[in-house]
N, C-alpha and C positions, 0 to 999 in steps of 0.2 A: 113747526114750519108755518109761517104766516104769509098772507098774500103780499104784504109790504116787503117781506124779506126777499122773495124772488123778484119783485118789482125793482127793489133797490139794487140787487145784483145785476139785473138786466141793464139798468141805467148806467151803472158803473162800466159795464162791458161795452156798451155802444159809445161811450166817451173815449174808448181806446181805439185809435186807428189800427186796422189790421188787414190791409189789402193783401192779396196773395203774394207770398214771398217777403212780406213785411210783418210777420207775426211775432217777432221777438218780444215786444213789449207785453203783449197779451199772454204769451207763454210764461213770462216772468210773473205776471199777475197770478196765473193759475198755480204756478209752483209755490208762490208765497201763501196763497189761499190754503193749499193742502198742508203746507208746512205748519201753519198756525193750527190746523186741525190734528196735527200729529200723525198724518198719513203719508206713507212713502210715495214718491213720484219717480218714475223712470222715464228718461228721455230717449226717444227713438233716434235712430241714425239720420244723418243728413237733414236735421231740422224738420223731420216729417211729422213731429208731434210728440205727445207724451201720454202716459197712462198712470192713473192714480188707483191704488188698490186698497179696498177695505177687506181685511181678513174676516173669515167666518167668526161669529161671536162665541162659539164654543165647539167642542169636539163633535157633538151630534150634528151641528150645522156644517161641519166640514164635508159631510156626505151629500149635501145639497149641490146640485149642478152650479158651477161657477157661471155667472151671467155678466154681460158687458152692456154698456150704453155708450153710444158714440155721437159726437157732434164735431163740426169743423169750426176752426177759429177764424178763418179768413172770410172776408166779405167781398161782394162785388165792388169794383172800383168806382169811387165817387170823387169828383174833382173838388168838392168842398166838404167840410165837416158838418155832420147833422146838427141842426138846432132842434133839440128834442122837446116835445110838449106832450102833455096828457090831456086829451079832450074826450069827453063822453066815455071814459073808460078805456080809451085806446092810446097807446104810445105811438106817436108818429113824428114827422118832422115838419117844422114851420118854414123850411127853406127848400130849395131844389137839390136836396141831398138824399142819398140812399140811407135808410135807417140802419141796415145791417141786422135786421131780425133774422134773416137767413145767414148764419145759423146761430146767432147769439141767443136766440130763444132757447135752443137746445142746450147751449152751454150754460145759460143761467139756471135752467131747470136742473141740470146735473149738479151744479154747485149747491143749489138749495137742498137737493136731496142728500148730498154729501154732508152738509152741515147738520141736517136732521139725523142722519145715521150716527154721526159723531156724538150727538147729544142724547141719543135714545138707547134704552136697554133692550129694545125689542130684538129677538133673535133673527139672524139672517145668515145666509151663506156668503161666500166670497163674492164681492161685487167689484167690477172694474169699470173705470170711467176713462174712455179713450177720447183724446182731443187731437184732431188731425190738422195739418196745414195744407195750403194750396189745393183745396178741394175745387175751387173755382177755376183752377188751371188743370183740367183734365184728371181730377181725382188723384193728383200726384202724391200727396201726403199719404193716403191710404195705400197706394201702390208701393211706396217705399217703406211703409211702417214695418218695424221689426216685430213680427208676430210671436217671436220667442219671448217677448215680454207679456204676452197675453195667454191666460189659461182658460178663457171662457169656452163653454160648450155651445153657447149661442148668444145672440145679442140683439139689441134694438138700436136702430139708427134714427135719431130724432131730427129729421131733416126733410120734411115735406110740407108744402103749404096746405091750408085748409084746417077745419075745426078738429080739435083733438078728438080722437076716436077713429080717424081715418087710418087705414092699414094698406100698405102697398106690398103685396106678396110676390109680384112678378115684375120683371123688367126686361127690356129688349137687349139684344146684342147691338152694339153701335160701332161702326168703322168709318174712318175717314179715307176716301179715295181721291187722290190728287193726280191730275194728268197734265203733261206739257207736250204741246205739238209745235214743232219748228220746221220751217221751210225756207229755202233760199229764195231770193227775189231776183229776177222774175220767176214765176212758177205757175203751172196750169191752174192751180187753185190756191187761194190764200189759206193761211193756217186757220183763220176764223171759219171759212167755208168747210174745211176738212173736219174741224171740231163739230160743227153743226151737223154735218153728214153723219158723223159717228153717233151723236146723241139722237138723231132722227131714227137711225137703225135700231138703237136700243129701245126706243119707245115703240117702234113698229114690230120688231122681231123678238123682243125679249119679254116674255110673259112673266110678270111678277106674281108669285103665289100670294094668297091671302096672308097678311101679316108682314109683308116686305115693303119697304119704302126706299126709293133711291131718288135723291134730289140734288140738283146743282145749286149752290148758293153763291158761287163766284165764277164769273166768266169774263176774262179780260185779255186784251191783246196789247202787244208792244213791239217796237222795232229795236232790235239789238244793235250794238255798236258795229258789228260786222255786216249790218244791212239785212240780216235775216229777220223774218217775222215769227213771232212766238206767241202762243196762246196758253193761258193758264186756266184750267178747269178744276175747281175745288168742289167736291161733292160729299154727301153723307149717305151711308147705307145703314139701315136698321131693320131688324127682324125679330119676331116674337119667338125665336128658338135659338138653340146653342150655336156657337161659332162653327162647329164642324158641318152643320147643315146649311150655313150661310155661304161657305167658301165656294161651292159650285156656282152660285149665282154671281158672286164677286168676280170669279174667273171669267164668266161669260161677258160681263161688262168690260173687263180689261181686254178680253180677246177682241171684242168689236172695235175698241179704240185702236188696238195694234193692227188688226187686219185693214182697217180704213187707212191707217198711216202707210201700210205697205202698198195698198192700191194706188195711192197718190204720191208715193216716194217721199213721204214726210217722216221726220224723226219723232217718234212717240216715246215718252218716258212716263213712268207711273210710280207712285209710292202709296202703300197702304199702311194706315196707322190704326192700331186697336185702341178704341176709346174706352169701352167697357163691355163686360160680358153679361149675357142673359142670365137671369136666375128665376126660379119658380119654386115657391114654398107652398106645399099642400096646406089647405086650411086645417087639416088634422095633425099637422106637425106640432111638436111640443112648443116651439117658440111662438106659434100662432095661438095655440090653445091657452097658454099662460096669459097672453095679452088679452084675449077674448074674455077670459074669466075675470081678470082685473077690471076690465071695462064694465062687465056685468055687475060686479060688486059695487062699483062707483056710480052705476046707472048712467054711464056714458054711452050714447048710441054708437054702435059700431058700423063702419062703412068701408067697403072695399073700394080702393081708388086705383086709377092708372096714372102713372107719372111720366110726363114727357121729359126725358133727360135722365142722367145717371146720378147716383149718390155713392157715398163710400160703401154702402151695403152691396153694391155690385161687385166691388173689389173684395170685400171680406167673404162674400159668398163664394166667389171664384177661387179664393185662397183657402177655402175649406171650413169656414165658420158660418153656420146659418145666421143671417141677420135679416130681421124684419124691419121695414121702414115704417115709422109712425109719423102721422101728421103732427106738427108742432104748434099749429094755431096761427102762424103768421099769414099775412095776406099780401098779394101783389109783390112778390120778391123781384129784386133787380130793377125796381122802378122807384121813382121819387114818391110814389103813392104807397110804398111799403108801410105796413103797420102791424101791430099786435095788440090784441085786447088783453088787459091785465088779468081778466078772468080766465083767459086761455092759458096764460103763463101759469097761473095757480093750478088749473086743471091738469096741465101737462106734468107738473111737479107731483101732484097727487097720484097720477097714473103711474109714474115711474116708481114711486114708493109702494104702490099697491102691487106692481109687478114683482118687486123684490119680496114683498110679504107673501104673495101667492106662490112664488117659487119655493120659498122656505117651508110652506105648508104642504 
């Protein structure tokens, strides 16, 4: 594996548009890539992604735990194609476009590793490369992914910003709480006033425990065709613990909206959406110890990180496969300043190879 190899793979990938829900071209690229390596690829249902499997190199290695690496194929939406340049060792864009390093960095590293495994005689256990779609749309690909195609005992999600060596062992529970308040006109209070009263009561009477956040990100009113006034409140709830511990707090928020509606004879409706589940991997867990040992071997400084937002690891952990999130080296995701150092691409590729080697040993 050479630095130019993973760099070239990355440049090929960023040249393929792959916004969420429009990943067919890059999926075809991935399938062709593994077909040329002679490795089987299995497509998951509903265009949710694919998995390529490298079998164990011999009978002895079949006893080694099966490991997986994951990355998502879709990128944040950009209205223009990126004009890619390399300056001072960084791959970035020369125009007002999103590069797509989140998460084509992870995809490129996985492809470079696959190419190395196909050309090497070094023994290893079974390795699975999982590529998901629609990650940027609520982790949809991972939620739909057919895990019957996956044998992994544990895995690594290559999808976090920051220097390679960063590890994310924990993540929040995240829910979407949406409310609608409607009143006829004239009415003793407007729908906007009633909504504000409810939110004021929540802030005054609802004590949030440490590790809980509730915030409104959209508040808007409208007059309906029947003359009624309606307000929409879209909010997010997140907490540093499992869903079952979150539900009493969620119900309190909902109850305050409902009771306020009853007080002022307003119609209140609500919908709760599950975005992603909390997970927490002990530092002593096998998946973490393997990554730590690989970093130590490569002399890559290890750093525990907290990540705002979810990754496919939230879904895989919730579905029963321990997945550790690894920083992939990219910077400023979802912005026109997004970039990745070629040296970080190479370092990530080496780390994945060392994790495979460490697992085999």
